[in-house]
C-alpha positions as CSV (number, residue, x, y, z in Angstrom):
1,D,97.5,190.0,140.8
2,W,96.0,193.2,139.3
3,F,97.8,196.3,140.6
4,Y,99.4,196.7,144.0
5,A,99.6,193.0,144.7
6,T,101.6,193.5,147.8
7,K,99.8,192.8,151.0
8,R,101.5,195.8,152.8
9,N,100.4,198.4,150.4
10,Q,97.4,200.4,151.5
11,F,95.8,201.0,148.0
12,W,93.0,198.6,148.2
13,P,92.3,199.0,151.8
14,I,92.0,202.8,151.2
15,L,89.6,202.2,148.2
16,E,87.6,199.8,150.3
17,A,86.9,202.5,152.9
18,V,86.4,205.2,150.3
19,Y,83.5,203.0,148.5
20,G,82.4,201.0,151.5
21,V,82.9,197.6,149.4
22,E,85.2,194.6,149.8
23,L,88.0,194.5,147.1
24,K,89.6,191.0,147.9
25,D,90.0,190.0,144.3
26,T,90.6,191.1,140.8
27,V,86.9,190.6,139.7
28,S,85.5,192.9,142.6
29,R,88.3,195.4,141.8
30,K,87.8,195.6,138.2
31,K,83.8,195.7,138.7
32,L,84.3,198.7,141.0
33,F,86.7,200.6,138.5
34,R,84.0,199.9,135.7
35,S,81.2,201.2,137.6
36,M,83.0,204.4,138.7
37,G,84.5,205.1,135.2
38,I,88.1,204.7,136.5
39,A,90.8,203.3,134.6
40,M,94.4,202.3,135.6
41,A,97.6,202.3,133.6
42,D,101.3,202.2,134.5
43,I,103.5,204.9,133.0
44,I,106.3,202.4,133.0
45,Y,106.1,199.7,130.7
46,Q,109.4,198.1,131.9
47,C,112.3,198.8,134.3
48,E,114.8,197.2,136.5
49,R,115.3,197.4,140.3
50,K,118.8,198.4,141.6
51,K,118.2,196.8,145.0
52,G,115.7,194.1,146.4
53,N,113.0,196.2,147.5
54,N,110.0,198.3,146.0
55,L,111.1,201.8,146.5
56,D,110.7,204.2,143.4
57,T,114.2,205.3,143.9
58,N,115.4,201.8,143.1
59,L,113.9,201.9,139.6
60,T,116.3,202.2,136.7
61,N,116.4,201.6,132.8
62,F,113.0,202.8,132.3
63,I,110.9,202.0,129.1
64,Y,107.9,204.1,129.2
65,N,104.3,203.2,128.3
66,T,104.0,206.1,125.8
67,K,102.1,204.4,122.9
68,A,99.4,202.9,125.4
69,I,98.9,206.0,127.3
70,E,98.6,208.2,124.4
71,K,96.0,205.8,122.7
72,I,94.0,205.9,125.8
73,L,94.0,209.5,125.9
74,N,93.1,210.0,122.4
75,K,90.4,207.4,122.6
76,Y,88.5,208.2,125.9
77,P,87.2,211.2,127.4
78,I,89.5,211.6,130.3
79,N,88.9,214.5,132.6
80,T,91.5,213.6,135.4
81,I,94.7,211.7,135.9
82,L,95.6,210.7,139.4
83,F,99.0,209.7,140.3
84,S,99.7,207.2,143.1
85,S,103.1,209.1,144.1
86,R,105.1,212.5,143.4
87,F,107.6,210.2,141.6
88,V,105.1,209.1,139.2
89,E,103.5,212.6,138.7
90,K,107.2,214.0,138.2
91,K,108.1,211.3,135.5
92,F,104.8,211.6,133.8
93,K,105.2,215.4,133.6
94,Q,108.9,215.0,132.1
95,I,108.2,212.1,129.7
96,F,104.8,213.0,128.6
97,K,105.0,216.6,128.0
98,E,103.7,216.4,124.4
99,I,100.6,214.6,125.5
100,I,99.8,217.1,128.4
101,I,100.1,220.0,125.9
102,R,97.8,218.3,123.5
103,H,95.1,217.6,126.3
104,P,95.1,220.9,128.2
105,N,91.9,220.1,129.9
106,I,92.9,217.1,131.7
107,D,93.4,217.9,135.5
108,L,96.7,216.1,136.9
109,L,96.3,215.4,140.6
110,T,98.5,213.3,143.0
111,L,96.9,211.1,145.7
112,P,98.9,210.5,149.0
113,S,101.1,207.5,148.3
114,P,99.3,204.4,149.5
115,S,102.7,202.7,150.6
116,P,103.0,202.1,154.3
117,R,106.4,203.9,154.3
118,Y,104.7,207.1,153.5
119,A,104.1,208.1,157.2
120,A,103.5,211.7,156.9
121,M,99.7,210.9,156.8
122,R,97.9,208.3,158.8
123,L,95.7,205.8,157.0
124,N,92.6,207.5,158.0
125,E,93.9,210.9,156.5
126,K,94.7,209.1,153.3
127,I,91.5,207.7,153.1
128,E,89.8,211.2,153.4
129,K,92.0,212.8,150.9
130,Y,91.1,209.9,148.4
131,K,87.4,210.6,149.2
132,K,87.9,214.1,148.0
133,L,89.8,213.3,144.7
134,L,88.2,210.1,143.6
135,P,85.0,209.9,141.6
136,K,81.9,209.8,144.0
137,S,79.5,206.7,144.0
């Protein structure tokens, strides 16, 4: 599947609520992203998990997606980079310092984690926050 394939993750239900569309398959998800001018990329190209769950803290042995990220930022007029967790934001700022310096006009913003484990916000609060930060339809 394409990004956040796990059924428990709230990413796609949040986007469905934000944009008022059904996003049950890859085709509909990619169509929404194209229409909204949204791109998606992993900053981690490859890694291993220390334990058998999907917590960010279990990730180890990182290989970062530096060439692809740099190519995207050099080729396209990116205004904003949104992170799906503080962990990813922190790693991006550590690993991609030079890219950030070369692209000072790109806003770096962090969305509330779509993980159901992130219980500091209820789903409806996450939806409202995403509505404020994502491109408008």
